[in-house]
ZAMARTOR-585118 format. One record per residue (C-alpha): residue in three letters; x, y, z; residue number from 1. Coordinates in nm, 2 decimals, always signed. Layout:
BEGIN
pt type = ALA	X = X	Y = Y	Z = Z	seq = NUM
...
This chain:
BEGIN
pt type = MET	X = +2.85	Y = +9.89	Z = +10.97	seq = 1
pt type = GLU	X = +2.58	Y = +10.14	Z = +10.91	seq = 2
pt type = HIS	X = +2.25	Y = +10.08	Z = +11.09	seq = 3
pt type = THR	X = +2.05	Y = +10.03	Z = +10.76	seq = 4
pt type = VAL	X = +2.31	Y = +9.79	Z = +10.63	seq = 5
pt type = SER	X = +2.32	Y = +9.60	Z = +10.96	seq = 6
pt type = THR	X = +1.94	Y = +9.55	Z = +10.96	seq = 7
pt type = ARG	X = +1.96	Y = +9.40	Z = +10.61	seq = 8
pt type = ILE	X = +2.25	Y = +9.17	Z = +10.71	seq = 9
pt type = TYR	X = +2.08	Y = +9.08	Z = +11.04	seq = 10
pt type = PRO	X = +1.71	Y = +9.10	Z = +10.96	seq = 11
pt type = ALA	X = +1.47	Y = +9.12	Z = +11.25	seq = 12
pt type = GLU	X = +1.28	Y = +8.81	Z = +11.14	seq = 13
pt type = ARG	X = +1.60	Y = +8.60	Z = +11.21	seq = 14
pt type = ARG	X = +1.63	Y = +8.73	Z = +11.57	seq = 15
pt type = PRO	X = +1.49	Y = +8.47	Z = +11.82	seq = 16
pt type = ALA	X = +1.23	Y = +8.58	Z = +12.07	seq = 17
pt type = PHE	X = +1.37	Y = +8.75	Z = +12.38	seq = 18
pt type = TRP	X = +1.28	Y = +8.46	Z = +12.60	seq = 19
pt type = LYS	X = +1.44	Y = +8.21	Z = +12.36	seq = 20
pt type = GLN	X = +1.76	Y = +8.41	Z = +12.35	seq = 21
pt type = HIS	X = +1.79	Y = +8.41	Z = +12.73	seq = 22
pt type = LEU	X = +1.69	Y = +8.04	Z = +12.76	seq = 23
pt type = ARG	X = +1.95	Y = +7.94	Z = +12.50	seq = 24
pt type = PHE	X = +2.21	Y = +8.15	Z = +12.69	seq = 25
pt type = TRP	X = +2.15	Y = +8.00	Z = +13.03	seq = 26
pt type = ARG	X = +2.13	Y = +7.65	Z = +12.89	seq = 27
pt type = SER	X = +2.47	Y = +7.70	Z = +12.71	seq = 28
pt type = LEU	X = +2.62	Y = +7.84	Z = +13.03	seq = 29
pt type = VAL	X = +2.51	Y = +7.55	Z = +13.25	seq = 30
pt type = SER	X = +2.63	Y = +7.31	Z = +12.99	seq = 31
pt type = ALA	X = +2.97	Y = +7.48	Z = +12.98	seq = 32
pt type = VAL	X = +3.01	Y = +7.48	Z = +13.36	seq = 33
pt type = LYS	X = +2.95	Y = +7.10	Z = +13.36	seq = 34
pt type = GLN	X = +3.22	Y = +7.03	Z = +13.10	seq = 35
pt type = PRO	X = +3.57	Y = +6.92	Z = +13.21	seq = 36
pt type = GLY	X = +3.79	Y = +7.23	Z = +13.22	seq = 37
pt type = GLY	X = +3.48	Y = +7.43	Z = +13.19	seq = 38
pt type = ARG	X = +3.64	Y = +7.77	Z = +13.24	seq = 39
pt type = HIS	X = +3.72	Y = +7.81	Z = +12.87	seq = 40
pt type = GLY	X = +3.37	Y = +7.71	Z = +12.77	seq = 41
pt type = VAL	X = +3.21	Y = +7.95	Z = +13.02	seq = 42
pt type = ARG	X = +3.43	Y = +8.23	Z = +12.89	seq = 43
pt type = SER	X = +3.32	Y = +8.16	Z = +12.53	seq = 44
pt type = VAL	X = +2.95	Y = +8.16	Z = +12.63	seq = 45
pt type = LEU	X = +2.99	Y = +8.49	Z = +12.82	seq = 46
pt type = LEU	X = +3.18	Y = +8.66	Z = +12.54	seq = 47
pt type = LEU	X = +2.98	Y = +8.53	Z = +12.24	seq = 48
pt type = SER	X = +2.63	Y = +8.47	Z = +12.36	seq = 49
pt type = SER	X = +2.57	Y = +8.72	Z = +12.64	seq = 50
pt type = PRO	X = +2.31	Y = +9.00	Z = +12.61	seq = 51
pt type = ALA	X = +2.44	Y = +9.29	Z = +12.40	seq = 52
pt type = PHE	X = +2.54	Y = +9.52	Z = +12.69	seq = 53
pt type = VAL	X = +2.78	Y = +9.25	Z = +12.82	seq = 54
pt type = ARG	X = +2.94	Y = +9.20	Z = +12.48	seq = 55
pt type = GLN	X = +2.97	Y = +9.58	Z = +12.45	seq = 56
pt type = PHE	X = +3.14	Y = +9.59	Z = +12.79	seq = 57
pt type = ALA	X = +3.38	Y = +9.32	Z = +12.68	seq = 58
pt type = TRP	X = +3.46	Y = +9.50	Z = +12.36	seq = 59
pt type = ARG	X = +3.55	Y = +9.82	Z = +12.55	seq = 60
pt type = HIS	X = +3.77	Y = +9.61	Z = +12.79	seq = 61
pt type = TYR	X = +3.95	Y = +9.39	Z = +12.54	seq = 62
pt type = VAL	X = +3.93	Y = +9.57	Z = +12.20	seq = 63
pt type = SER	X = +3.91	Y = +9.95	Z = +12.24	seq = 64
pt type = PRO	X = +4.26	Y = +10.12	Z = +12.19	seq = 65
pt type = ARG	X = +4.45	Y = +10.20	Z = +12.51	seq = 66
pt type = PRO	X = +4.49	Y = +10.58	Z = +12.56	seq = 67
pt type = ASP	X = +4.85	Y = +10.53	Z = +12.67	seq = 68
pt type = TYR	X = +4.95	Y = +10.31	Z = +12.37	seq = 69
pt type = GLN	X = +5.27	Y = +10.43	Z = +12.20	seq = 70
pt type = PRO	X = +5.26	Y = +10.35	Z = +11.83	seq = 71
pt type = VAL	X = +5.54	Y = +10.14	Z = +11.68	seq = 72
pt type = PRO	X = +5.73	Y = +10.34	Z = +11.41	seq = 73
pt type = LEU	X = +5.67	Y = +10.19	Z = +11.07	seq = 74
pt type = SER	X = +5.81	Y = +10.23	Z = +10.72	seq = 75
pt type = ARG	X = +5.61	Y = +10.43	Z = +10.47	seq = 76
pt type = GLU	X = +5.50	Y = +10.10	Z = +10.30	seq = 77
pt type = ALA	X = +5.40	Y = +9.94	Z = +10.62	seq = 78
pt type = GLY	X = +5.21	Y = +10.26	Z = +10.71	seq = 79
pt type = ARG	X = +5.01	Y = +10.24	Z = +10.39	seq = 80
pt type = GLU	X = +4.93	Y = +9.87	Z = +10.45	seq = 81
pt type = LEU	X = +4.81	Y = +9.96	Z = +10.80	seq = 82
pt type = GLU	X = +4.58	Y = +10.23	Z = +10.66	seq = 83
pt type = ARG	X = +4.44	Y = +9.97	Z = +10.40	seq = 84
pt type = LEU	X = +4.38	Y = +9.72	Z = +10.69	seq = 85
pt type = ARG	X = +4.19	Y = +9.99	Z = +10.88	seq = 86
pt type = GLN	X = +3.98	Y = +10.09	Z = +10.58	seq = 87
pt type = ASP	X = +3.91	Y = +9.75	Z = +10.43	seq = 88
pt type = GLY	X = +3.97	Y = +9.50	Z = +10.71	seq = 89
pt type = ILE	X = +4.21	Y = +9.31	Z = +10.49	seq = 90
pt type = VAL	X = +4.55	Y = +9.37	Z = +10.32	seq = 91
pt type = ALA	X = +4.80	Y = +9.17	Z = +10.12	seq = 92
pt type = VAL	X = +5.15	Y = +9.25	Z = +10.26	seq = 93
pt type = GLY	X = +5.36	Y = +9.38	Z = +9.98	seq = 94
pt type = ARG	X = +5.64	Y = +9.13	Z = +10.00	seq = 95
pt type = ASP	X = +5.70	Y = +8.79	Z = +9.84	seq = 96
pt type = PHE	X = +5.72	Y = +8.51	Z = +10.09	seq = 97
pt type = GLY	X = +5.76	Y = +8.24	Z = +9.82	seq = 98
pt type = GLY	X = +6.07	Y = +8.10	Z = +9.97	seq = 99
pt type = LEU	X = +5.90	Y = +8.05	Z = +10.31	seq = 100
pt type = ALA	X = +5.60	Y = +7.90	Z = +10.14	seq = 101
pt type = ASP	X = +5.83	Y = +7.64	Z = +9.97	seq = 102
pt type = TYR	X = +5.99	Y = +7.56	Z = +10.31	seq = 103
pt type = VAL	X = +5.65	Y = +7.51	Z = +10.48	seq = 104
pt type = ARG	X = +5.52	Y = +7.29	Z = +10.20	seq = 105
pt type = GLU	X = +5.83	Y = +7.07	Z = +10.21	seq = 106
pt type = ARG	X = +5.86	Y = +7.06	Z = +10.58	seq = 107
pt type = TYR	X = +5.50	Y = +7.04	Z = +10.70	seq = 108
pt type = LEU	X = +5.29	Y = +6.91	Z = +10.42	seq = 109
pt type = ALA	X = +5.49	Y = +6.59	Z = +10.36	seq = 110
pt type = SER	X = +5.31	Y = +6.26	Z = +10.34	seq = 111
pt type = ASP	X = +5.41	Y = +6.18	Z = +10.70	seq = 112
pt type = PHE	X = +5.16	Y = +6.45	Z = +10.82	seq = 113
pt type = GLU	X = +4.87	Y = +6.32	Z = +10.62	seq = 114
pt type = LEU	X = +4.56	Y = +6.25	Z = +10.83	seq = 115
pt type = PRO	X = +4.47	Y = +5.89	Z = +10.87	seq = 116
pt type = ALA	X = +4.20	Y = +5.76	Z = +10.64	seq = 117
pt type = ASP	X = +3.95	Y = +5.73	Z = +10.93	seq = 118
pt type = SER	X = +4.00	Y = +6.08	Z = +11.06	seq = 119
pt type = PRO	X = +3.67	Y = +6.27	Z = +11.08	seq = 120
pt type = LEU	X = +3.85	Y = +6.57	Z = +10.92	seq = 121
pt type = ARG	X = +3.88	Y = +6.37	Z = +10.60	seq = 122
pt type = ALA	X = +3.50	Y = +6.40	Z = +10.55	seq = 123
pt type = ASN	X = +3.55	Y = +6.78	Z = +10.53	seq = 124
pt type = GLY	X = +3.82	Y = +6.75	Z = +10.26	seq = 125
pt type = LEU	X = +4.12	Y = +6.80	Z = +10.49	seq = 126
pt type = GLN	X = +4.42	Y = +6.59	Z = +10.40	seq = 127
pt type = VAL	X = +4.68	Y = +6.76	Z = +10.63	seq = 128
pt type = SER	X = +4.59	Y = +6.98	Z = +10.93	seq = 129
pt type = HIS	X = +4.82	Y = +7.03	Z = +11.22	seq = 130
pt type = SER	X = +4.99	Y = +7.29	Z = +11.43	seq = 131
pt type = VAL	X = +5.36	Y = +7.39	Z = +11.40	seq = 132
pt type = SER	X = +5.59	Y = +7.54	Z = +11.66	seq = 133
pt type = PHE	X = +5.69	Y = +7.90	Z = +11.72	seq = 134
pt type = ALA	X = +6.04	Y = +7.75	Z = +11.79	seq = 135
pt type = ASP	X = +6.09	Y = +7.69	Z = +11.42	seq = 136
pt type = ARG	X = +6.30	Y = +7.99	Z = +11.35	seq = 137
pt type = ARG	X = +6.25	Y = +7.97	Z = +10.97	seq = 138
pt type = LEU	X = +5.89	Y = +8.08	Z = +11.04	seq = 139
pt type = HIS	X = +6.00	Y = +8.39	Z = +11.22	seq = 140
pt type = GLU	X = +6.02	Y = +8.56	Z = +10.88	seq = 141
pt type = VAL	X = +5.65	Y = +8.63	Z = +10.91	seq = 142
pt type = LEU	X = +5.56	Y = +8.55	Z = +11.27	seq = 143
pt type = PHE	X = +5.81	Y = +8.79	Z = +11.44	seq = 144
pt type = ASP	X = +5.88	Y = +9.04	Z = +11.16	seq = 145
pt type = PRO	X = +5.91	Y = +9.37	Z = +11.35	seq = 146
pt type = GLU	X = +5.71	Y = +9.57	Z = +11.08	seq = 147
pt type = ILE	X = +5.43	Y = +9.31	Z = +11.05	seq = 148
pt type = CYS	X = +5.40	Y = +9.28	Z = +11.43	seq = 149
pt type = GLY	X = +5.41	Y = +9.66	Z = +11.46	seq = 150
pt type = MET	X = +5.14	Y = +9.70	Z = +11.21	seq = 151
pt type = VAL	X = +4.92	Y = +9.46	Z = +11.41	seq = 152
pt type = CYS	X = +4.98	Y = +9.64	Z = +11.74	seq = 153
pt type = ASN	X = +4.92	Y = +9.98	Z = +11.58	seq = 154
pt type = TYR	X = +4.60	Y = +9.85	Z = +11.43	seq = 155
pt type = TYR	X = +4.48	Y = +9.75	Z = +11.77	seq = 156
pt type = GLY	X = +4.62	Y = +10.04	Z = +11.96	seq = 157
pt type = ARG	X = +4.75	Y = +9.80	Z = +12.22	seq = 158
pt type = GLN	X = +4.96	Y = +9.48	Z = +12.25	seq = 159
pt type = ALA	X = +4.87	Y = +9.19	Z = +12.04	seq = 160
pt type = TYR	X = +4.91	Y = +8.82	Z = +12.13	seq = 161
pt type = TYR	X = +4.91	Y = +8.49	Z = +11.94	seq = 162
pt type = ARG	X = +4.60	Y = +8.29	Z = +12.03	seq = 163
pt type = ASP	X = +4.74	Y = +7.96	Z = +11.93	seq = 164
pt type = ASN	X = +5.03	Y = +7.79	Z = +11.75	seq = 165
pt type = PRO	X = +5.03	Y = +7.84	Z = +11.37	seq = 166
pt type = THR	X = +4.86	Y = +7.57	Z = +11.17	seq = 167
pt type = VAL	X = +4.91	Y = +7.43	Z = +10.82	seq = 168
pt type = HIS	X = +4.62	Y = +7.29	Z = +10.61	seq = 169
pt type = LYS	X = +4.60	Y = +7.10	Z = +10.29	seq = 170
pt type = GLU	X = +4.26	Y = +7.03	Z = +10.16	seq = 171
pt type = TYR	X = +4.09	Y = +6.88	Z = +9.86	seq = 172
pt type = ALA	X = +3.73	Y = +6.96	Z = +9.78	seq = 173
pt type = ALA	X = +3.61	Y = +6.62	Z = +9.66	seq = 174
pt type = PRO	X = +3.25	Y = +6.59	Z = +9.54	seq = 175
pt type = SER	X = +3.17	Y = +6.38	Z = +9.85	seq = 176
pt type = ALA	X = +3.34	Y = +6.63	Z = +10.09	seq = 177
pt type = LYS	X = +3.11	Y = +6.81	Z = +10.33	seq = 178
pt type = PRO	X = +3.20	Y = +7.19	Z = +10.36	seq = 179
pt type = LEU	X = +3.31	Y = +7.30	Z = +10.70	seq = 180
pt type = VAL	X = +3.08	Y = +7.53	Z = +10.90	seq = 181
pt type = SER	X = +3.31	Y = +7.81	Z = +10.79	seq = 182
pt type = GLY	X = +3.15	Y = +7.78	Z = +10.45	seq = 183
pt type = VAL	X = +2.89	Y = +8.05	Z = +10.55	seq = 184
pt type = PHE	X = +2.96	Y = +8.42	Z = +10.62	seq = 185
pt type = HIS	X = +3.04	Y = +8.47	Z = +10.98	seq = 186
pt type = SER	X = +3.26	Y = +8.67	Z = +11.23	seq = 187
pt type = ASP	X = +3.52	Y = +8.52	Z = +11.46	seq = 188
pt type = SER	X = +3.45	Y = +8.80	Z = +11.71	seq = 189
pt type = TYR	X = +3.64	Y = +9.07	Z = +11.90	seq = 190
pt type = ARG	X = +3.87	Y = +9.18	Z = +11.62	seq = 191
pt type = GLN	X = +4.07	Y = +8.85	Z = +11.61	seq = 192
pt type = LEU	X = +4.33	Y = +8.92	Z = +11.34	seq = 193
pt type = SER	X = +4.47	Y = +8.64	Z = +11.12	seq = 194
pt type = PHE	X = +4.76	Y = +8.58	Z = +10.89	seq = 195
pt type = MET	X = +4.71	Y = +8.36	Z = +10.59	seq = 196
pt type = LEU	X = +5.01	Y = +8.26	Z = +10.38	seq = 197
pt type = LEU	X = +4.93	Y = +8.09	Z = +10.05	seq = 198
pt type = LEU	X = +5.15	Y = +7.79	Z = +10.00	seq = 199
pt type = SER	X = +5.05	Y = +7.74	Z = +9.64	seq = 200
pt type = ASP	X = +4.89	Y = +7.96	Z = +9.36	seq = 201
pt type = LEU	X = +4.52	Y = +8.01	Z = +9.40	seq = 202
pt type = THR	X = +4.26	Y = +8.14	Z = +9.16	seq = 203
pt type = GLU	X = +3.90	Y = +8.24	Z = +9.20	seq = 204
pt type = ASN	X = +3.81	Y = +7.89	Z = +9.06	seq = 205
pt type = ASP	X = +3.99	Y = +7.72	Z = +9.35	seq = 206
pt type = THR	X = +3.88	Y = +7.67	Z = +9.70	seq = 207
pt type = HIS	X = +3.97	Y = +8.00	Z = +9.88	seq = 208
pt type = MET	X = +3.84	Y = +8.25	Z = +10.14	seq = 209
pt type = GLU	X = +3.61	Y = +8.54	Z = +10.07	seq = 210
pt type = PHE	X = +3.60	Y = +8.86	Z = +10.28	seq = 211
pt type = ALA	X = +3.33	Y = +9.13	Z = +10.29	seq = 212
pt type = ARG	X = +3.54	Y = +9.44	Z = +10.25	seq = 213
pt type = GLY	X = +3.45	Y = +9.70	Z = +10.52	seq = 214
pt type = SER	X = +3.23	Y = +9.48	Z = +10.72	seq = 215
pt type = HIS	X = +3.48	Y = +9.49	Z = +11.01	seq = 216
pt type = ARG	X = +3.44	Y = +9.85	Z = +11.11	seq = 217
pt type = ASP	X = +3.21	Y = +9.81	Z = +11.40	seq = 218
pt type = GLN	X = +3.13	Y = +9.52	Z = +11.64	seq = 219
pt type = GLN	X = +2.89	Y = +9.28	Z = +11.48	seq = 220
pt type = PRO	X = +2.54	Y = +9.30	Z = +11.65	seq = 221
pt type = SER	X = +2.55	Y = +8.92	Z = +11.70	seq = 222
pt type = TYR	X = +2.80	Y = +8.64	Z = +11.67	seq = 223
pt type = ASP	X = +2.53	Y = +8.39	Z = +11.59	seq = 224
pt type = ARG	X = +2.59	Y = +8.31	Z = +11.22	seq = 225
pt type = THR	X = +2.23	Y = +8.18	Z = +11.18	seq = 226
pt type = ARG	X = +2.11	Y = +8.53	Z = +11.21	seq = 227
pt type = ILE	X = +2.30	Y = +8.65	Z = +10.90	seq = 228
pt type = ASP	X = +2.12	Y = +8.67	Z = +10.57	seq = 229
pt type = GLN	X = +2.38	Y = +8.51	Z = +10.36	seq = 230
pt type = GLN	X = +2.25	Y = +8.65	Z = +10.03	seq = 231
pt type = ALA	X = +2.25	Y = +9.00	Z = +10.17	seq = 232
pt type = VAL	X = +2.63	Y = +9.00	Z = +10.24	seq = 233
pt type = PRO	X = +2.75	Y = +9.01	Z = +9.87	seq = 234
pt type = ARG	X = +2.48	Y = +9.27	Z = +9.79	seq = 235
pt type = GLU	X = +2.59	Y = +9.51	Z = +10.06	seq = 236
pt type = PHE	X = +2.97	Y = +9.46	Z = +10.05	seq = 237
pt type = GLU	X = +3.24	Y = +9.41	Z = +9.79	seq = 238
pt type = ILE	X = +3.38	Y = +9.06	Z = +9.82	seq = 239
pt type = VAL	X = +3.75	Y = +9.02	Z = +9.83	seq = 240
pt type = HIS	X = +3.89	Y = +8.69	Z = +9.72	seq = 241
pt type = LEU	X = +4.20	Y = +8.57	Z = +9.90	seq = 242
pt type = ILE	X = +4.38	Y = +8.44	Z = +9.59	seq = 243
pt type = GLY	X = +4.71	Y = +8.50	Z = +9.44	seq = 244
pt type = LYS	X = +5.06	Y = +8.36	Z = +9.39	seq = 245
pt type = LYS	X = +5.23	Y = +8.13	Z = +9.62	seq = 246
pt type = GLY	X = +5.40	Y = +8.34	Z = +9.90	seq = 247
pt type = THR	X = +5.11	Y = +8.60	Z = +9.92	seq = 248
pt type = LEU	X = +5.05	Y = +8.69	Z = +10.28	seq = 249
pt type = PHE	X = +4.71	Y = +8.83	Z = +10.38	seq = 250
pt type = VAL	X = +4.64	Y = +9.00	Z = +10.71	seq = 251
pt type = PHE	X = +4.27	Y = +9.04	Z = +10.79	seq = 252
pt type = ASP	X = +4.03	Y = +9.13	Z = +11.07	seq = 253
pt type = THR	X = +3.79	Y = +8.84	Z = +11.14	seq = 254
pt type = GLU	X = +3.54	Y = +9.08	Z = +11.30	seq = 255
pt type = GLY	X = +3.46	Y = +9.13	Z = +10.94	seq = 256
pt type = LEU	X = +3.23	Y = +8.88	Z = +10.77	seq = 257
pt type = HIS	X = +3.41	Y = +8.60	Z = +10.58	seq = 258
pt type = ARG	X = +3.36	Y = +8.25	Z = +10.46	seq = 259
pt type = GLY	X = +3.53	Y = +7.96	Z = +10.28	seq = 260
pt type = ALA	X = +3.43	Y = +7.93	Z = +9.91	seq = 261
pt type = TYR	X = +3.46	Y = +7.56	Z = +9.83	seq = 262
pt type = HIS	X = +3.50	Y = +7.46	Z = +9.47	seq = 263
pt type = GLN	X = +3.47	Y = +7.09	Z = +9.39	seq = 264
pt type = GLU	X = +3.79	Y = +6.90	Z = +9.28	seq = 265
pt type = THR	X = +4.02	Y = +7.19	Z = +9.37	seq = 266
pt type = ARG	X = +4.30	Y = +7.21	Z = +9.63	seq = 267
pt type = ARG	X = +4.42	Y = +7.47	Z = +9.88	seq = 268
pt type = GLU	X = +4.73	Y = +7.48	Z = +10.09	seq = 269
pt type = ILE	X = +4.77	Y = +7.75	Z = +10.36	seq = 270
pt type = PHE	X = +4.97	Y = +7.85	Z = +10.66	seq = 271
pt type = HIS	X = +4.75	Y = +8.03	Z = +10.92	seq = 272
pt type = VAL	X = +4.77	Y = +8.19	Z = +11.27	seq = 273
pt type = ASN	X = +4.54	Y = +8.40	Z = +11.49	seq = 274
pt type = MET	X = +4.60	Y = +8.70	Z = +11.71	seq = 275
pt type = THR	X = +4.39	Y = +8.88	Z = +11.97	seq = 276
pt type = THR	X = +4.43	Y = +9.14	Z = +12.24	seq = 277
pt type = GLY	X = +4.40	Y = +8.88	Z = +12.51	seq = 278
pt type = THR	X = +4.03	Y = +8.81	Z = +12.46	seq = 279
pt type = TRP	X = +4.11	Y = +8.44	Z = +12.44	seq = 280
pt type = PRO	X = +4.39	Y = +8.27	Z = +12.64	seq = 281
pt type = PHE	X = +4.66	Y = +8.08	Z = +12.45	seq = 282
pt type = THR	X = +4.51	Y = +7.74	Z = +12.38	seq = 283
pt type = ASN	X = +4.81	Y = +7.52	Z = +12.29	seq = 284
pt type = GLU	X = +5.09	Y = +7.35	Z = +12.49	seq = 285
pt type = LYS	X = +5.31	Y = +7.61	Z = +12.65	seq = 286
pt type = TYR	X = +5.68	Y = +7.68	Z = +12.60	seq = 287
pt type = GLN	X = +5.95	Y = +7.65	Z = +12.87	seq = 288
pt type = SER	X = +6.09	Y = +8.00	Z = +12.82	seq = 289
pt type = LEU	X = +6.13	Y = +8.27	Z = +12.56	seq = 290
pt type = ALA	X = +6.48	Y = +8.12	Z = +12.48	seq = 291
pt type = THR	X = +6.29	Y = +7.82	Z = +12.35	seq = 292
pt type = ILE	X = +6.15	Y = +8.04	Z = +12.08	seq = 293
pt type = PHE	X = +6.42	Y = +8.32	Z = +12.03	seq = 294
pt type = PRO	X = +6.79	Y = +8.25	Z = +12.02	seq = 295
pt type = GLU	X = +6.85	Y = +8.59	Z = +12.20	seq = 296
pt type = PRO	X = +6.53	Y = +8.71	Z = +12.35	seq = 297
pt type = GLN	X = +6.67	Y = +9.04	Z = +12.47	seq = 298
pt type = ALA	X = +6.77	Y = +9.12	Z = +12.12	seq = 299
pt type = VAL	X = +6.41	Y = +9.11	Z = +12.01	seq = 300
pt type = ALA	X = +6.19	Y = +9.42	Z = +12.05	seq = 301
pt type = GLY	X = +5.96	Y = +9.39	Z = +12.35	seq = 302
pt type = TYR	X = +5.63	Y = +9.43	Z = +12.15	seq = 303
pt type = VAL	X = +5.75	Y = +9.14	Z = +11.93	seq = 304
pt type = ARG	X = +5.84	Y = +8.91	Z = +12.22	seq = 305
pt type = ASN	X = +5.51	Y = +8.99	Z = +12.38	seq = 306
pt type = PHE	X = +5.32	Y = +8.82	Z = +12.10	seq = 307
pt type = VAL	X = +5.40	Y = +8.49	Z = +12.27	seq = 308
pt type = ALA	X = +5.37	Y = +8.61	Z = +12.63	seq = 309
pt type = GLY	X = +5.07	Y = +8.39	Z = +12.68	seq = 310
pt type = ALA	X = +5.26	Y = +8.09	Z = +12.54	seq = 311
pt type = ILE	X = +5.53	Y = +8.08	Z = +12.81	seq = 312
pt type = LYS	X = +5.49	Y = +7.86	Z = +13.12	seq = 313
């Protein structure tokens, strides 16, 4: 992000006073230490709220490409998609995953998975929201596709890892629903990549995600979304709408600014998963062995197997 653009997205008047920034940081750190299982909270505070020089050090450690990385050979089409991802921060994979979308809808959005009426998530419009297992081999069509995984590793210039289990979401933006905090432009930090598979057709008039094309190219100066001038983002960047036919798969770099665009009385159904370079440890229940996920682990390329290295006990 060019300096002049950055100063318009993150105007100086939104920056807290120096002493307030540090007071907030130390309060957050002390609070995280006191929480049960506080290591994860401490890590989050250090990575997201530390002074700029600490975040820059963490970026070099976790995100900068490794000089000894050997790129995965890709097809011409996958190579073009990789270049688009590098340039724009987002790409729609040029394959139709409609059959997989039908499977996920029938298997994981069934009425048995609907949230109870008293679930707090209902207030945000969510009707179904739960994780699914890497051991479901029907999902391997996307999760462990050698070309898609190779594109992600080559984008990073280092090994990529799944941060958590994939999730499925079904939402309805009722007039009474309160938009999630993701309804404002923000960054998820440290080049976390995401897959988003549309499980039903989406148009610009439906609830969908918006991405500021090109806003991913440098580390954001802050991960505090309250510092972002929300009106400046669409003025400075072209907005990409994550819409399309059922079976469209998007890959995007969430270092770039993005938000949920909520349209009343519309629905959205998606399959979603996050990847990092190890910035964040795997957050879900772990698997007994690679054989729990792959029928023949040794027949799977090492860089593909390693996507779930953090998920194995």
